[in-house]
Phi, psi and omega in degrees: 000332187299326181297331180293343182258005182304322180300338180283346183303316181298321180294318181293319179294326176294321177299319181295333183277349180280118178274129182280057184260005176205164180297323179296320181290324177295318178296324178294320176300314183298314182292323179294316179297319179297319179296322178295312184291334180268001181301130185299320180295318180295317181294322177297316180293325178292320178298317181293320179293319177298318181295321180297315179294319182297331181300333182273336189242346183293142178298136178257089184234156178303136180093341178277142177294146179275138177253102182235178176301321178298323178297316180297319178296321179295318178297327180286321183285311185227072186299335184258011181299132180304326182295339181267005181302316177299324178294314180298322180292318178299314180298318180297317181295315182293320179297322178291321181295315186264354177052056178303138174233122182250110184306321183289341176276315183286331183230066182296334179288333181276319185250014181295329178262112184296334183273323186246001187292156178134166181279149174289326184212135175234120178235142178177171174232085185300158177294144179250080182219150172280151186282339181282157180286130176264110186302318183298315181291323182294321183276345184307312180275349186255321182209079187304328182295331176285318178299326184268011180304143186296325182226161177296323180296318178295321179298316180297323179294320179293323179295315179298328179294340179295336181304328178259323187279326182210076185302325181295314180294322180296318178296319178297321179295314180299322179296314181295320180293319179294322179296316178295319178297323180294320178297316178300320179295317179299314183299318186275333188254345187283340184083003181285337185230066185293338185265338188236349181277069184222149177062215178278103193288132176247140184296330181297326182290313182289328175294324178299315179293319178298314181298318180296318180290346180272356180281148168276169187303338180250012186280177180222138183243138174218116182223156175251115184218164174303147182297343176303342178302334182249347187240343186275153180293324184287342180249010186296327182290326176294314181294321176302318180295319177302317183285317182298322181267008178055040181270333185288127177263311181200156174217111179249115187264138181233141163269140184274026186301327181267009175070042175302318171251102185301329183274003182251144181304144186293341180267358183288144180247131177225171183216158168261114183251130179237132179221164183234166175289169188294340180268007176233064185291153179235122183289334178212141180258153178267137180230150168209139182232153176064028174286146179259343180201179184294325180297319179293328179291343178264355184293120179301335178288343179258329188277134177217164180244148176222134175269165175304321180294324180289323177294321177295329178288317184284317183232070187291337184275316182258337183057026174275171184284127173287144185254123177231144180278341183212162177294330178293317176303316181297317182295316180297315183293320177300320178297320179294313184292335177288341182256330188235131180289163180287164181301314183213116180256106184290333182288318183262346184082005180293123185208068187297336181268359183061043187278140167219160185233153175219131184283065184073167179269335183223143173272128187294343179259300187289336180260010187298338179294344180271349188271147178232143177268167178299319181298319179294316182292320177299317182293334181268005174090015176280154181243131180282127179230102188070248172236021172251155171252137181234147170212101186064226179280348184280150179227144168249120186265151178298146174256104183283143171241158186303328183293345182274351184236163174210190186303117180057026189218102177270008176237045185282319183215165181216155173277146177259173183296333180273009175086008177258168178249152174216157177289143173283132186285163178297323179296320179293323180291337177293341177268111183296344180271356179281123183232148178288143176260133180273179173278326182227162172235157182219149185299140180303321181297325178294320179296313181299323181294326180286346179262017177229138174244139180233152176276183185294343178266004178086005179279138180288123179255342181201140179210132177266113187252357181281159184265031176209159177229148177249114183239164179209155178288146173248019185245011179290148177253158182293344179272354179288158178300321176240136180259003169212130184237115189247155174203154172264141186225155168296163180286068178261181174283161176212148176276174185288350176278357178232086178292162178244149174243126180250141179240135179273005180276180177293163179299323180295314179294321180297326178294323176294320177298318181297314180300318182290313185294327181294338183250349192232352186297133172250141190290131169208133181303140184071004173068016175288154180060046188257239190291148176210143191296332188271010187241035180304135176066016181299322181270354187286000000 
């Protein structure tokens, strides 16, 4: 559509050249601007753009006109046809509600040339919000008792009660929720944000993509966004595109510990991201992580460079940004990765250890019907033996959760009778018979079944027959001393917060892998660029 507005470019540029230094010049500005906004071609393009956007967000209810591709063609061919009056009214109402802004309409001089169009410079601090409606935040100023409900289930029940107790507030809530859902639908379904409209959509991600797409080929972008733009799984395709097209100039990451943003939590991480247009490629981008202020971001000991090829070497599976606290860490790690392949390369299929992963054996929510508490088992006549329950030949095995284990330690914590957890003491660990007690138990047969895979014909295609499992926490943060915490376990049950890693190698080789992985894993989504034999004690 932008090419259709190219003739307006001259008018807009003429407007820019008028200096408001006299009443006559101000009037000339006003009349020129009015002529631009009343231009028939511009108004036609705005109606079509509004209709295209409205098709994604307009309510689809009986009696409402349908907004389809055929409707758009009809509006283009015969925009003033009486039969299209309901469509025009619907589009007008929806456009006013959502305040559509079309860059090629508002800035025809910038986007009039489809090949060279775009801004020379884009600077900003986009909003950092999820697109879905947050019930607690929405009700906080309107009905605090609903916002303060003890549980989400109770809050939903109180909201449903508004249908009778406060119909006006309930209607307002449904309207706001529907509006938020419509925005989410537009973002994910319109095709405008192919790189960032993934998962639980955050506005900072889609604004980042929008800002980048608004650059001309020689332009420059500078924005302040959460560091997740370069490290999160949902934004990895955007970051990959920045690196593949050599657009990334720099990324300086900050911890908010010193309150750079007073209204943001002190542990939150954000970054200053700079990128360029396609005609200003950068062979290597500058990075700095964990800076507390601007001076630290300039420290040569913190700043390092990475090329697209080096990022592909370090994180071949996700192609997200590797995080290093110093330039020395980056240099050492690049040297290691140049000599030793990654644990599992999904792109090439390289998997020398025969590694596979499983997100725990049981889901703590969907599989909860299989779990039994100590009180239930005691009442049914089961006997506790160590941390297993027995009744005749049958056994109920402990269900491990990530909080019960730590580095090389499957006896890190235990549940107490009141349902809380505590660390197991050193004195207790001196007793080899002291075992952690879980919150739940699960039948031995269920555990065995989860360690077998079958095809659609019931034939066993994979079976774990060893009497140990290798598990790790999935709740470590990049700011933790260790970003992967591993332990060996008996073949018990496990929740989804403790994934397992299986190796197809011999037990002896797997033990070497365990020793290495426990000390050297660096965090990367999907576990690419993980353990390597030559990096012992790297994280210690």
